Wavefront OBJ file of the C-alpha trace (Angstrom):
o trace
v 0.000 0.000 0.000
v 1.191 3.500 -0.764
v -0.120 6.983 -0.042
v -3.222 7.874 -2.041
v -5.295 10.999 -2.514
v -8.895 10.354 -1.474
v -11.594 12.287 -3.322
v -15.278 12.556 -2.553
v -17.592 13.879 -5.272
v -14.548 14.957 -7.269
v -13.052 16.995 -4.424
v -9.840 15.887 -2.696
v -10.776 15.458 0.976
v -7.700 13.697 2.346
v -5.015 11.115 1.904
v -4.678 7.518 2.968
v -1.368 6.286 4.314
v -0.218 2.819 5.346
v -0.572 2.166 9.084
v 0.784 -1.324 9.679
v -1.671 -3.591 7.882
v -4.376 -0.908 8.036
v -5.032 2.417 6.308
v -4.937 5.734 8.165
v -6.960 8.681 6.865
v -5.532 12.196 7.016
v -8.242 14.784 6.336
v -7.452 17.933 4.359
v -10.999 19.319 4.114
v -13.127 20.512 7.005
v -16.258 18.475 6.120
v -14.379 15.253 6.942
v -12.149 16.526 9.762
v -13.959 14.306 12.287
v -12.482 11.274 10.486
v -8.901 12.583 10.653
v -6.485 10.024 12.067
v -8.927 7.110 11.959
v -7.682 3.720 10.734
v -9.551 1.352 8.427
v -9.037 -2.196 7.196
v -9.642 -1.348 3.523
v -10.164 1.619 1.211
v -13.757 0.460 0.858
v -14.194 0.825 4.634
v -12.700 4.324 4.444
v -14.986 5.290 1.555
v -18.011 3.951 3.442
v -17.059 5.959 6.526
v -16.695 9.158 4.484
v -20.000 8.588 2.708
v -21.834 7.886 5.978
v -20.224 10.916 7.622
v -21.175 13.218 4.748
v -24.748 11.890 4.736
v -24.991 12.561 8.480
v -23.724 16.111 7.892
v -26.334 16.838 5.195
v -27.934 19.622 7.202
v -24.674 21.210 8.300
v -23.865 23.363 5.281
v -22.151 20.790 3.073
v -24.586 20.715 0.130
v -21.903 21.015 -2.547
v -20.384 17.657 -1.642
v -23.723 15.932 -1.121
v -25.349 17.271 -4.280
v -22.347 16.272 -6.356
v -22.365 12.778 -4.906
v -26.076 12.105 -4.514
v -27.938 14.732 -6.506
v -30.474 13.988 -9.195
v -27.983 14.960 -11.888
v -25.578 12.250 -10.744
v -26.035 8.905 -12.460
v -26.477 6.074 -9.994
v -23.545 4.227 -11.512
v -21.143 7.123 -10.914
v -18.440 6.347 -8.391
v -18.125 9.361 -6.093
v -14.759 8.189 -4.802
v -11.410 8.035 -6.454
v -7.972 7.292 -5.165
v -5.094 8.561 -7.245
l 1 2 3 4 5 6 7 8 9 10 11 12 13 14 15 16 17 18 19 20 21 22 23 24 25 26 27 28 29 30 31 32 33 34 35 36 37 38 39 40 41 42 43 44 45 46 47 48 49 50 51 52 53 54 55 56 57 58 59 60 61 62 63 64 65 66 67 68 69 70 71 72 73 74 75 76 77 78 79 80 81 82 83 84
């Protein structure tokens, strides 16, 4: 595993770094700062945590991320995550 940029809805929100046999998330955007420093077993677990966190924050002024990821204009098959 190597360092990767983690994007949500096309916006870089952090990086993942190896942490033993786990993945540590380093947040670079305020909407996901609560997840900063958390460790996950897989990138899929990290993506799920970000998605759940953003959904829970829907009423807290983060509509740009949520609309881009879940809005009507977004096709259901679109992957809102990318790791470069």
